[in-house]
Short mmCIF file of the C-alpha atoms (twelve columns), coordinates in Angstrom:
data_MODEL
# 
_entry.id   MODEL 
# 
loop_
_atom_site.group_PDB 
_atom_site.id 
_atom_site.type_symbol 
_atom_site.label_atom_id 
_atom_site.label_alt_id 
_atom_site.label_comp_id 
_atom_site.label_asym_id 
_atom_site.label_seq_id 
_atom_site.Cartn_x 
_atom_site.Cartn_y 
_atom_site.Cartn_z 
_atom_site.pdbx_PDB_model_num 
ATOM 1   C CA . UNK A 1   -8.794  -126.701 33.026 1 
ATOM 2   C CA . UNK A 2   -9.207  -126.013 36.490 1 
ATOM 3   C CA . UNK A 3   -5.641  -127.135 37.749 1 
ATOM 4   C CA . UNK A 4   -4.359  -124.867 35.090 1 
ATOM 5   C CA . UNK A 5   -6.518  -121.630 36.306 1 
ATOM 6   C CA . UNK A 6   -5.777  -122.233 39.811 1 
ATOM 7   C CA . UNK A 7   -1.998  -122.975 38.926 1 
ATOM 8   C CA . UNK A 8   -2.381  -118.885 37.005 1 
ATOM 9   C CA . UNK A 9   -4.293  -117.294 39.859 1 
ATOM 10  C CA . UNK A 10  -2.232  -118.799 42.333 1 
ATOM 11  C CA . UNK A 11  1.600   -118.590 40.991 1 
ATOM 12  C CA . UNK A 12  0.215   -114.667 40.065 1 
ATOM 13  C CA . UNK A 13  -0.676  -114.137 43.759 1 
ATOM 14  C CA . UNK A 14  2.526   -116.015 45.292 1 
ATOM 15  C CA . UNK A 15  4.598   -114.470 42.600 1 
ATOM 16  C CA . UNK A 16  3.521   -110.720 43.757 1 
ATOM 17  C CA . UNK A 17  3.821   -111.670 46.838 1 
ATOM 18  C CA . UNK A 18  7.648   -112.548 47.111 1 
ATOM 19  C CA . UNK A 19  8.666   -110.097 44.342 1 
ATOM 20  C CA . UNK A 20  7.659   -107.682 47.194 1 
ATOM 21  C CA . UNK A 21  10.132  -109.547 49.384 1 
ATOM 22  C CA . UNK A 22  12.634  -109.447 46.463 1 
ATOM 23  C CA . UNK A 23  12.628  -105.832 45.108 1 
ATOM 24  C CA . UNK A 24  12.587  -104.129 48.736 1 
ATOM 25  C CA . UNK A 25  15.648  -106.222 49.809 1 
ATOM 26  C CA . UNK A 26  17.557  -106.009 46.636 1 
ATOM 27  C CA . UNK A 27  17.173  -102.135 46.928 1 
ATOM 28  C CA . UNK A 28  18.492  -102.052 50.209 1 
ATOM 29  C CA . UNK A 29  21.315  -104.604 49.441 1 
ATOM 30  C CA . UNK A 30  20.079  -107.096 51.216 1 
ATOM 31  C CA . UNK A 31  21.606  -110.815 49.607 1 
ATOM 32  C CA . UNK A 32  18.269  -113.093 48.209 1 
ATOM 33  C CA . UNK A 33  19.644  -116.569 48.344 1 
ATOM 34  C CA . UNK A 34  16.770  -118.387 46.286 1 
ATOM 35  C CA . UNK A 35  13.912  -116.968 44.921 1 
ATOM 36  C CA . UNK A 36  11.383  -119.757 44.820 1 
ATOM 37  C CA . UNK A 37  8.112   -120.694 43.408 1 
ATOM 38  C CA . UNK A 38  6.198   -123.288 44.426 1 
ATOM 39  C CA . UNK A 39  7.363   -125.954 47.462 1 
ATOM 40  C CA . UNK A 40  8.868   -129.594 47.385 1 
ATOM 41  C CA . UNK A 41  11.721  -130.462 45.023 1 
ATOM 42  C CA . UNK A 42  13.676  -127.801 42.313 1 
ATOM 43  C CA . UNK A 43  12.025  -128.357 38.846 1 
ATOM 44  C CA . UNK A 44  13.528  -126.010 37.509 1 
ATOM 45  C CA . UNK A 45  16.228  -123.028 38.617 1 
ATOM 46  C CA . UNK A 46  18.655  -120.666 36.972 1 
ATOM 47  C CA . UNK A 47  21.396  -118.857 39.064 1 
ATOM 48  C CA . UNK A 48  22.112  -115.101 38.476 1 
ATOM 49  C CA . UNK A 49  23.999  -112.515 40.502 1 
ATOM 50  C CA . UNK A 50  24.303  -114.453 42.988 1 
ATOM 51  C CA . UNK A 51  20.407  -115.676 43.210 1 
ATOM 52  C CA . UNK A 52  18.708  -118.822 42.755 1 
ATOM 53  C CA . UNK A 53  15.335  -118.077 40.624 1 
ATOM 54  C CA . UNK A 54  13.491  -121.740 40.737 1 
ATOM 55  C CA . UNK A 55  10.354  -123.692 40.462 1 
ATOM 56  C CA . UNK A 56  9.041   -126.283 43.431 1 
ATOM 57  C CA . UNK A 57  7.361   -129.418 42.273 1 
ATOM 58  C CA . UNK A 58  4.230   -128.077 44.187 1 
ATOM 59  C CA . UNK A 59  2.217   -124.994 42.913 1 
ATOM 60  C CA . UNK A 60  1.614   -123.867 46.457 1 
ATOM 61  C CA . UNK A 61  3.296   -121.093 48.210 1 
ATOM 62  C CA . UNK A 62  6.938   -119.699 47.701 1 
ATOM 63  C CA . UNK A 63  9.737   -118.464 49.452 1 
ATOM 64  C CA . UNK A 64  12.315  -115.582 49.132 1 
ATOM 65  C CA . UNK A 65  15.115  -116.094 50.936 1 
ATOM 66  C CA . UNK A 66  17.683  -114.187 52.532 1 
ATOM 67  C CA . UNK A 67  21.028  -114.589 53.497 1 
ATOM 68  C CA . UNK A 68  21.651  -114.716 57.326 1 
ATOM 69  C CA . UNK A 69  17.746  -114.786 57.791 1 
ATOM 70  C CA . UNK A 70  18.506  -118.237 59.719 1 
ATOM 71  C CA . UNK A 71  20.186  -115.886 62.279 1 
ATOM 72  C CA . UNK A 72  23.685  -116.139 61.091 1 
ATOM 73  C CA . UNK A 73  25.613  -112.779 60.206 1 
ATOM 74  C CA . UNK A 74  26.756  -113.111 56.042 1 
ATOM 75  C CA . UNK A 75  29.703  -115.082 55.974 1 
ATOM 76  C CA . UNK A 76  29.523  -116.479 52.861 1 
ATOM 77  C CA . UNK A 77  31.806  -114.612 49.654 1 
ATOM 78  C CA . UNK A 78  28.737  -114.662 47.496 1 
ATOM 79  C CA . UNK A 79  27.265  -112.374 49.859 1 
ATOM 80  C CA . UNK A 80  29.864  -110.072 50.659 1 
ATOM 81  C CA . UNK A 81  29.805  -109.594 46.774 1 
ATOM 82  C CA . UNK A 82  26.306  -109.482 45.951 1 
ATOM 83  C CA . UNK A 83  25.241  -107.830 48.874 1 
ATOM 84  C CA . UNK A 84  24.529  -108.076 52.618 1 
ATOM 85  C CA . UNK A 85  22.978  -110.243 55.345 1 
ATOM 86  C CA . UNK A 86  19.684  -109.642 56.542 1 
ATOM 87  C CA . UNK A 87  20.408  -109.140 60.377 1 
ATOM 88  C CA . UNK A 88  22.976  -106.865 58.959 1 
ATOM 89  C CA . UNK A 89  20.362  -104.797 57.542 1 
ATOM 90  C CA . UNK A 90  19.032  -101.473 59.506 1 
ATOM 91  C CA . UNK A 91  16.084  -102.500 61.802 1 
ATOM 92  C CA . UNK A 92  13.628  -100.156 59.561 1 
ATOM 93  C CA . UNK A 93  15.018  -102.098 55.825 1 
ATOM 94  C CA . UNK A 94  13.966  -105.345 57.175 1 
ATOM 95  C CA . UNK A 95  10.359  -104.187 58.669 1 
ATOM 96  C CA . UNK A 96  10.019  -102.886 54.844 1 
ATOM 97  C CA . UNK A 97  11.198  -106.101 53.001 1 
ATOM 98  C CA . UNK A 98  9.049   -108.242 55.893 1 
ATOM 99  C CA . UNK A 99  6.155   -105.939 55.132 1 
ATOM 100 C CA . UNK A 100 6.350   -105.298 50.873 1 
ATOM 101 C CA . UNK A 101 4.864   -109.497 50.339 1 
ATOM 102 C CA . UNK A 102 1.601   -108.527 51.862 1 
ATOM 103 C CA . UNK A 103 1.432   -105.070 50.958 1 
ATOM 104 C CA . UNK A 104 1.983   -106.032 46.606 1 
ATOM 105 C CA . UNK A 105 -1.195  -108.212 47.587 1 
ATOM 106 C CA . UNK A 106 -2.784  -106.056 49.179 1 
ATOM 107 C CA . UNK A 107 -1.677  -103.772 45.925 1 
ATOM 108 C CA . UNK A 108 -2.458  -106.094 42.955 1 
ATOM 109 C CA . UNK A 109 -5.881  -107.063 44.338 1 
ATOM 110 C CA . UNK A 110 -6.448  -103.313 44.135 1 
ATOM 111 C CA . UNK A 111 -4.803  -102.960 40.487 1 
ATOM 112 C CA . UNK A 112 -7.136  -105.293 39.317 1 
ATOM 113 C CA . UNK A 113 -10.064 -104.011 41.325 1 
ATOM 114 C CA . UNK A 114 -9.943  -101.062 38.505 1 
ATOM 115 C CA . UNK A 115 -10.114 -102.982 35.475 1 
ATOM 116 C CA . UNK A 116 -13.143 -104.908 37.198 1 
ATOM 117 C CA . UNK A 117 -15.242 -101.484 37.943 1 
ATOM 118 C CA . UNK A 118 -13.708 -100.007 34.784 1 
ATOM 119 C CA . UNK A 119 -15.074 -103.090 32.605 1 
ATOM 120 C CA . UNK A 120 -18.397 -103.644 34.785 1 
ATOM 121 C CA . UNK A 121 -19.473 -100.955 36.872 1 
ATOM 122 C CA . UNK A 122 -20.351 -100.776 40.754 1 
ATOM 123 C CA . UNK A 123 -23.119 -101.699 42.712 1 
ATOM 124 C CA . UNK A 124 -24.389 -98.497  44.252 1 
ATOM 125 C CA . UNK A 125 -25.850 -99.022  47.883 1 
ATOM 126 C CA . UNK A 126 -29.549 -98.050  46.505 1 
ATOM 127 C CA . UNK A 127 -32.875 -100.623 48.004 1 
ATOM 128 C CA . UNK A 128 -34.272 -101.916 44.850 1 
ATOM 129 C CA . UNK A 129 -37.334 -104.013 47.223 1 
ATOM 130 C CA . UNK A 130 -38.421 -103.823 50.316 1 
ATOM 131 C CA . UNK A 131 -40.151 -107.281 51.774 1 
ATOM 132 C CA . UNK A 132 -43.582 -107.237 52.972 1 
ATOM 133 C CA . UNK A 133 -43.890 -107.413 56.760 1 
ATOM 134 C CA . UNK A 134 -40.611 -107.155 57.462 1 
ATOM 135 C CA . UNK A 135 -38.274 -105.333 59.613 1 
ATOM 136 C CA . UNK A 136 -37.054 -102.905 57.124 1 
ATOM 137 C CA . UNK A 137 -40.651 -102.154 55.721 1 
ATOM 138 C CA . UNK A 138 -41.646 -101.353 59.401 1 
ATOM 139 C CA . UNK A 139 -38.650 -99.199  59.626 1 
ATOM 140 C CA . UNK A 140 -40.335 -97.005  56.842 1 
ATOM 141 C CA . UNK A 141 -37.273 -97.929  54.429 1 
ATOM 142 C CA . UNK A 142 -38.408 -97.601  51.050 1 
ATOM 143 C CA . UNK A 143 -37.209 -98.522  47.329 1 
ATOM 144 C CA . UNK A 144 -34.936 -95.629  46.025 1 
ATOM 145 C CA . UNK A 145 -33.070 -94.861  49.577 1 
ATOM 146 C CA . UNK A 146 -29.683 -94.388  49.527 1 
ATOM 147 C CA . UNK A 147 -27.531 -96.117  52.728 1 
ATOM 148 C CA . UNK A 148 -25.020 -94.689  53.756 1 
ATOM 149 C CA . UNK A 149 -24.408 -96.292  57.334 1 
ATOM 150 C CA . UNK A 150 -25.115 -99.482  59.058 1 
ATOM 151 C CA . UNK A 151 -24.052 -99.581  62.618 1 
ATOM 152 C CA . UNK A 152 -22.135 -96.530  62.261 1 
ATOM 153 C CA . UNK A 153 -19.581 -97.916  59.270 1 
ATOM 154 C CA . UNK A 154 -19.504 -96.472  56.504 1 
ATOM 155 C CA . UNK A 155 -21.308 -98.063  53.627 1 
ATOM 156 C CA . UNK A 156 -20.090 -97.439  49.690 1 
ATOM 157 C CA . UNK A 157 -21.204 -100.142 47.862 1 
ATOM 158 C CA . UNK A 158 -24.738 -102.470 47.981 1 
ATOM 159 C CA . UNK A 159 -22.635 -105.716 48.938 1 
ATOM 160 C CA . UNK A 160 -21.942 -104.471 52.240 1 
ATOM 161 C CA . UNK A 161 -25.386 -104.090 52.757 1 
ATOM 162 C CA . UNK A 162 -25.631 -107.828 52.291 1 
ATOM 163 C CA . UNK A 163 -22.525 -108.484 53.701 1 
ATOM 164 C CA . UNK A 164 -23.270 -106.482 56.893 1 
ATOM 165 C CA . UNK A 165 -26.991 -108.511 57.017 1 
ATOM 166 C CA . UNK A 166 -25.495 -111.776 56.114 1 
ATOM 167 C CA . UNK A 167 -23.149 -111.855 59.528 1 
ATOM 168 C CA . UNK A 168 -25.708 -111.029 61.150 1 
ATOM 169 C CA . UNK A 169 -26.360 -114.563 62.803 1 
ATOM 170 C CA . UNK A 170 -27.786 -113.340 66.357 1 
ATOM 171 C CA . UNK A 171 -30.583 -111.014 65.608 1 
ATOM 172 C CA . UNK A 172 -29.207 -107.666 67.228 1 
ATOM 173 C CA . UNK A 173 -30.863 -104.485 65.907 1 
ATOM 174 C CA . UNK A 174 -29.583 -102.476 62.989 1 
ATOM 175 C CA . UNK A 175 -28.859 -99.019  63.259 1 
ATOM 176 C CA . UNK A 176 -28.981 -97.138  59.171 1 
ATOM 177 C CA . UNK A 177 -28.629 -94.435  57.742 1 
ATOM 178 C CA . UNK A 178 -30.113 -93.057  54.811 1 
ATOM 179 C CA . UNK A 179 -30.488 -90.698  52.507 1 
ATOM 180 C CA . UNK A 180 -33.723 -89.678  50.861 1 
ATOM 181 C CA . UNK A 181 -34.759 -86.844  48.673 1 
ATOM 182 C CA . UNK A 182 -31.316 -85.343  49.447 1 
ATOM 183 C CA . UNK A 183 -31.878 -85.495  53.635 1 
ATOM 184 C CA . UNK A 184 -30.131 -87.903  55.904 1 
ATOM 185 C CA . UNK A 185 -32.164 -90.286  57.979 1 
ATOM 186 C CA . UNK A 186 -31.319 -93.091  60.660 1 
ATOM 187 C CA . UNK A 187 -33.685 -95.377  61.988 1 
ATOM 188 C CA . UNK A 188 -33.281 -98.801  64.201 1 
ATOM 189 C CA . UNK A 189 -34.532 -102.194 63.282 1 
ATOM 190 C CA . UNK A 190 -34.904 -105.490 64.515 1 
ATOM 191 C CA . UNK A 191 -33.980 -108.441 62.165 1 
ATOM 192 C CA . UNK A 192 -36.569 -110.913 61.949 1 
ATOM 193 C CA . UNK A 193 -36.446 -114.624 62.384 1 
ATOM 194 C CA . UNK A 194 -36.677 -117.026 59.516 1 
ATOM 195 C CA . UNK A 195 -37.633 -120.374 60.540 1 
ATOM 196 C CA . UNK A 196 -37.471 -122.031 57.163 1 
ATOM 197 C CA . UNK A 197 -34.086 -120.479 56.011 1 
ATOM 198 C CA . UNK A 198 -32.775 -120.466 59.953 1 
ATOM 199 C CA . UNK A 199 -31.327 -116.868 59.523 1 
ATOM 200 C CA . UNK A 200 -32.362 -113.317 60.500 1 
ATOM 201 C CA . UNK A 201 -33.466 -110.956 58.452 1 
ATOM 202 C CA . UNK A 202 -34.001 -107.396 57.524 1 
ATOM 203 C CA . UNK A 203 -36.071 -107.448 54.694 1 
ATOM 204 C CA . UNK A 204 -33.669 -105.510 51.811 1 
ATOM 205 C CA . UNK A 205 -34.146 -107.163 48.414 1 
ATOM 206 C CA . UNK A 206 -32.319 -106.835 45.712 1 
ATOM 207 C CA . UNK A 207 -28.648 -106.083 44.295 1 
ATOM 208 C CA . UNK A 208 -28.365 -102.322 44.333 1 
ATOM 209 C CA . UNK A 209 -28.100 -100.068 42.118 1 
ATOM 210 C CA . UNK A 210 -25.824 -100.151 38.698 1 
ATOM 211 C CA . UNK A 211 -23.799 -97.351  37.879 1 
ATOM 212 C CA . UNK A 212 -21.007 -97.194  35.349 1 
ATOM 213 C CA . UNK A 213 -17.266 -96.358  36.206 1 
ATOM 214 C CA . UNK A 214 -15.386 -93.664  34.053 1 
ATOM 215 C CA . UNK A 215 -12.534 -91.372  35.377 1 
ATOM 216 C CA . UNK A 216 -11.539 -90.957  38.847 1 
ATOM 217 C CA . UNK A 217 -14.583 -92.330  39.800 1 
ATOM 218 C CA . UNK A 218 -12.759 -95.906  38.437 1 
ATOM 219 C CA . UNK A 219 -10.090 -94.944  41.085 1 
ATOM 220 C CA . UNK A 220 -12.896 -94.345  43.467 1 
ATOM 221 C CA . UNK A 221 -15.129 -97.281  43.685 1 
ATOM 222 C CA . UNK A 222 -11.873 -99.596  42.598 1 
ATOM 223 C CA . UNK A 223 -10.885 -98.304  46.139 1 
ATOM 224 C CA . UNK A 224 -13.679 -99.431  47.827 1 
ATOM 225 C CA . UNK A 225 -14.258 -102.841 45.930 1 
ATOM 226 C CA . UNK A 226 -10.835 -103.298 47.623 1 
ATOM 227 C CA . UNK A 227 -12.106 -101.775 50.605 1 
ATOM 228 C CA . UNK A 228 -14.900 -104.812 50.783 1 
ATOM 229 C CA . UNK A 229 -12.673 -107.444 50.546 1 
ATOM 230 C CA . UNK A 230 -10.638 -106.321 53.544 1 
ATOM 231 C CA . UNK A 231 -13.874 -106.119 55.811 1 
ATOM 232 C CA . UNK A 232 -15.267 -109.469 54.264 1 
ATOM 233 C CA . UNK A 233 -12.214 -110.426 54.915 1 
ATOM 234 C CA . UNK A 234 -11.667 -109.516 58.528 1 
ATOM 235 C CA . UNK A 235 -15.612 -110.350 59.541 1 
ATOM 236 C CA . UNK A 236 -15.004 -113.936 58.111 1 
ATOM 237 C CA . UNK A 237 -11.536 -114.007 60.626 1 
ATOM 238 C CA . UNK A 238 -13.860 -112.554 63.402 1 
ATOM 239 C CA . UNK A 239 -16.001 -115.011 63.043 1 
ATOM 240 C CA . UNK A 240 -13.776 -118.170 62.548 1 
ATOM 241 C CA . UNK A 241 -12.444 -116.837 66.232 1 
ATOM 242 C CA . UNK A 242 -15.827 -117.003 68.015 1 
ATOM 243 C CA . UNK A 243 -16.685 -119.768 66.476 1 
ATOM 244 C CA . UNK A 244 -19.280 -118.533 64.283 1 
ATOM 245 C CA . UNK A 245 -17.730 -120.184 61.204 1 
ATOM 246 C CA . UNK A 246 -16.168 -123.720 61.693 1 
ATOM 247 C CA . UNK A 247 -14.005 -126.413 59.575 1 
ATOM 248 C CA . UNK A 248 -16.160 -126.912 56.662 1 
ATOM 249 C CA . UNK A 249 -16.458 -123.090 56.286 1 
ATOM 250 C CA . UNK A 250 -12.001 -122.508 55.989 1 
ATOM 251 C CA . UNK A 251 -10.683 -123.776 52.634 1 
ATOM 252 C CA . UNK A 252 -6.639  -125.048 51.584 1 
ATOM 253 C CA . UNK A 253 -5.366  -125.173 48.101 1 
ATOM 254 C CA . UNK A 254 -7.708  -128.147 47.141 1 
ATOM 255 C CA . UNK A 255 -10.714 -125.951 48.282 1 
ATOM 256 C CA . UNK A 256 -9.722  -122.968 46.816 1 
ATOM 257 C CA . UNK A 257 -9.209  -125.025 43.127 1 
ATOM 258 C CA . UNK A 258 -12.121 -126.746 43.283 1 
ATOM 259 C CA . UNK A 259 -13.961 -123.360 43.769 1 
ATOM 260 C CA . UNK A 260 -11.642 -121.964 40.645 1 
ATOM 261 C CA . UNK A 261 -13.164 -125.458 38.946 1 
ATOM 262 C CA . UNK A 262 -17.007 -124.964 39.683 1 
ATOM 263 C CA . UNK A 263 -16.737 -121.461 39.037 1 
ATOM 264 C CA . UNK A 264 -15.373 -121.326 35.167 1 
ATOM 265 C CA . UNK A 265 -17.696 -124.352 34.837 1 
ATOM 266 C CA . UNK A 266 -20.687 -121.967 35.736 1 
ATOM 267 C CA . UNK A 267 -19.363 -119.014 33.449 1 
ATOM 268 C CA . UNK A 268 -17.554 -120.751 30.509 1 
ATOM 269 C CA . UNK A 269 -21.031 -119.945 28.619 1 
ATOM 270 C CA . UNK A 270 -20.481 -116.224 28.846 1 
ATOM 271 C CA . UNK A 271 -17.250 -116.009 26.797 1 
ATOM 272 C CA . UNK A 272 -13.713 -115.079 27.311 1 
ATOM 273 C CA . UNK A 273 -13.954 -111.850 28.950 1 
ATOM 274 C CA . UNK A 274 -16.481 -113.218 31.311 1 
ATOM 275 C CA . UNK A 275 -14.546 -115.656 32.222 1 
ATOM 276 C CA . UNK A 276 -11.122 -113.754 32.252 1 
ATOM 277 C CA . UNK A 277 -13.219 -110.681 34.980 1 
ATOM 278 C CA . UNK A 278 -14.346 -113.775 36.938 1 
ATOM 279 C CA . UNK A 279 -11.036 -114.825 37.014 1 
ATOM 280 C CA . UNK A 280 -9.549  -111.677 37.899 1 
ATOM 281 C CA . UNK A 281 -12.183 -111.270 40.745 1 
ATOM 282 C CA . UNK A 282 -11.028 -114.771 42.182 1 
ATOM 283 C CA . UNK A 283 -7.662  -112.616 42.068 1 
ATOM 284 C CA . UNK A 284 -8.654  -109.919 43.728 1 
ATOM 285 C CA . UNK A 285 -10.450 -111.746 46.574 1 
ATOM 286 C CA . UNK A 286 -7.662  -114.659 47.041 1 
ATOM 287 C CA . UNK A 287 -4.685  -111.553 46.884 1 
ATOM 288 C CA . UNK A 288 -6.392  -109.309 49.479 1 
ATOM 289 C CA . UNK A 289 -6.945  -112.269 51.576 1 
ATOM 290 C CA . UNK A 290 -3.574  -113.517 51.755 1 
ATOM 291 C CA . UNK A 291 -2.149  -110.167 52.124 1 
ATOM 292 C CA . UNK A 292 -3.952  -109.976 55.527 1 
ATOM 293 C CA . UNK A 293 -3.728  -113.300 56.398 1 
ATOM 294 C CA . UNK A 294 0.355   -112.948 56.178 1 
ATOM 295 C CA . UNK A 295 -0.351  -109.498 58.469 1 
ATOM 296 C CA . UNK A 296 -1.525  -111.293 61.576 1 
ATOM 297 C CA . UNK A 297 0.644   -111.785 64.190 1 
ATOM 298 C CA . UNK A 298 1.401   -115.248 63.934 1 
ATOM 299 C CA . UNK A 299 4.813   -117.367 63.938 1 
ATOM 300 C CA . UNK A 300 5.871   -117.953 60.976 1 
ATOM 301 C CA . UNK A 301 3.939   -115.388 58.879 1 
ATOM 302 C CA . UNK A 302 4.991   -112.691 58.144 1 
ATOM 303 C CA . UNK A 303 2.858   -110.436 60.837 1 
ATOM 304 C CA . UNK A 304 5.379   -112.507 63.291 1 
ATOM 305 C CA . UNK A 305 8.799   -111.732 61.890 1 
ATOM 306 C CA . UNK A 306 7.130   -108.040 62.244 1 
ATOM 307 C CA . UNK A 307 6.274   -108.382 65.793 1 
ATOM 308 C CA . UNK A 308 9.735   -109.459 66.597 1 
ATOM 309 C CA . UNK A 309 11.100  -106.593 64.567 1 
ATOM 310 C CA . UNK A 310 8.994   -104.004 66.056 1 
ATOM 311 C CA . UNK A 311 9.896   -105.725 69.437 1 
ATOM 312 C CA . UNK A 312 13.963  -104.733 68.314 1 
ATOM 313 C CA . UNK A 313 12.530  -101.290 67.687 1 
ATOM 314 C CA . UNK A 314 11.278  -100.689 71.375 1 
ATOM 315 C CA . UNK A 315 13.744  -102.911 73.229 1 
ATOM 316 C CA . UNK A 316 16.703  -101.095 70.959 1 
ATOM 317 C CA . UNK A 317 18.497  -104.276 70.826 1 
ATOM 318 C CA . UNK A 318 16.985  -107.806 68.355 1 
ATOM 319 C CA . UNK A 319 15.510  -110.717 70.354 1 
ATOM 320 C CA . UNK A 320 18.183  -113.686 70.363 1 
ATOM 321 C CA . UNK A 321 17.645  -114.962 67.069 1 
ATOM 322 C CA . UNK A 322 17.949  -118.823 68.338 1 
ATOM 323 C CA . UNK A 323 14.763  -117.766 70.769 1 
ATOM 324 C CA . UNK A 324 12.935  -116.123 67.207 1 
ATOM 325 C CA . UNK A 325 13.715  -118.771 65.376 1 
ATOM 326 C CA . UNK A 326 12.393  -121.744 67.682 1 
ATOM 327 C CA . UNK A 327 8.997   -119.452 68.308 1 
ATOM 328 C CA . UNK A 328 8.530   -119.382 64.234 1 
ATOM 329 C CA . UNK A 329 9.803   -122.737 63.879 1 
ATOM 330 C CA . UNK A 330 6.899   -124.351 66.205 1 
ATOM 331 C CA . UNK A 331 4.689   -121.679 64.367 1 
ATOM 332 C CA . UNK A 332 5.740   -123.365 60.683 1 
ATOM 333 C CA . UNK A 333 5.196   -126.728 62.894 1 
ATOM 334 C CA . UNK A 334 1.570   -125.924 63.853 1 
ATOM 335 C CA . UNK A 335 0.744   -124.312 60.424 1 
ATOM 336 C CA . UNK A 336 2.063   -127.238 58.666 1 
ATOM 337 C CA . UNK A 337 -0.442  -129.148 60.871 1 
ATOM 338 C CA . UNK A 338 -3.380  -126.800 60.402 1 
ATOM 339 C CA . UNK A 339 -2.651  -127.167 56.134 1 
ATOM 340 C CA . UNK A 340 -2.867  -130.970 56.321 1 
ATOM 341 C CA . UNK A 341 -6.309  -130.762 58.563 1 
ATOM 342 C CA . UNK A 342 -7.718  -128.163 55.966 1 
ATOM 343 C CA . UNK A 343 -6.402  -130.196 52.607 1 
ATOM 344 C CA . UNK A 344 -8.266  -133.577 54.444 1 
ATOM 345 C CA . UNK A 345 -11.339 -132.036 55.050 1 
ATOM 346 C CA . UNK A 346 -11.691 -130.449 51.289 1 
ATOM 347 C CA . UNK A 347 -10.514 -133.692 50.318 1 
ATOM 348 C CA . UNK A 348 -13.507 -134.868 52.338 1 
ATOM 349 C CA . UNK A 349 -16.038 -132.111 51.309 1 
ATOM 350 C CA . UNK A 350 -15.361 -133.165 47.258 1 
ATOM 351 C CA . UNK A 351 -15.831 -136.910 47.776 1 
ATOM 352 C CA . UNK A 352 -19.239 -136.666 50.164 1 
# 
C-alpha cells in the first residue's frame, strides 16, 4: 500500500508539472519530442501527433523534451510538420514554457487546498491556553487573543504561530501583535529555554480555534493554506542553508515513501475519507515544495534555465547553447550525486 500510494501521489505531482511545460509548448508551436513519466528504461510508450508518450521503469521524476532543447535548431521533418524548435521560439514564450511546470505545481497545491478547507475547515490564530510562568504570560497574552502578526509577518492560521515558534532556535525576541475585544495591541517577549526539551518556548498552547469554511471563505483560507506551505518550505530552505537543519532533516523518494506509509498506518483506522484527505494534504505539501524547489536558480532546474532566459532578455541575445548546456550538465551531475547521497541517508535511517 505504501508503494501504491507513493506512486499515485508522486505520479500526480510529476504529471501536473510536466503537463504545465507540455501544454504551453504545444499552444505556442514548440514540438514536444517526448512526454515521459518516471526515469530509466521505457516500459510502455505510444506515439501520437509526433510526440512520444512514455512511462519509465522508475516512478521518480519525469520529462517533457522539446525539439532543439539540446541547443540545436529544429531540422527533423517531424518537427517541421508538428511544431518548431524550442530555440526558435520567442524568448518570452520559452520563459512561459519553463515557468509553467512549477506554476502548475503551485496551482495544484492551491486547488487541492480548496478541497481540504471545504471539508475540514481551518485553524484560526486564536490563543487557546497560555502556560504558567511563561514568556507569553509575562507579556500579558491571554486565551481568546487573536494573533495578527509575529515579527511583522502577517498571521492567518494558527499553524503559522507554531511554525514561527519552532523555527526560533536561538531564542531571539518576538514582537507579537494581537486583537482583544476588537482592539489591537503589540508586545515584545523573550522565549524561555527548556533544558529538558533543549529548545525555546514562548508559552502558547493549543491548536487554534476551529472554523468551518463555506462560500468565499473556502477560497480565502485555501489561499492561506497554500501560503502556509510556501512559508514553511522557504523557511526550511533558509534553515538548511544556514546550517540549522542537517542531512537527517532532508528526504528523497525513499524517505518520502516511508513517510507516506507511516502516515497511512496512523490514519487508516479512521476510514477511507480520512485517508483520502490526509493523502491530499501530502499532495499539497509535496506539490508546492516541488514547485518552489524547481524555481531555485540552480543549474539543471527550471529556475536555472529561467536565469539564462532572463539573461537573454537583458543581453538581447542568447547565451551560447554549448555554454549553457555545460552548466546544466554539471548541475545535473551534482544533482544526481546529491540524490544518491540523500537516498543512501534515507535507507540508513530506515535500517537503524
